[in-house]
C-alpha positions, 0 to 999 in steps of 0.5 A, a space after each residue: 584531640 578527637 578522631 576527628 580532628 586527628 583524620 581531618 589532620 593526616 588527611 590533609 598532610 597526604 593531600 598536600 605530600 600528594 600534591 607536591 609530588 604531582 608537581 616534582 614528576 610533570 610526566 604523571 602531573 600530566 596524565 593525572 590532568 588528562 585523565 580529570 577533564 575526561 572524568 569531569 566531562 563524564 560527570 558533567 553529561 550524567 547531569 545534564 542525563 539526570 536533570 533531563 529525567 527530572 525535567 521529563 518526569 
């Protein structure tokens, strides 16, 4: 198995374990979801600004 495949498998397993942990700890899960929503809104605003700037030029 090459290094890329091994890295993908290890990374996938770590992600699954992390999601499993978040599902057990409701307080942390709620906090992460709140931060995730805020980050998504900020990313959307940045993308809108970029598109507006591209259309103006």
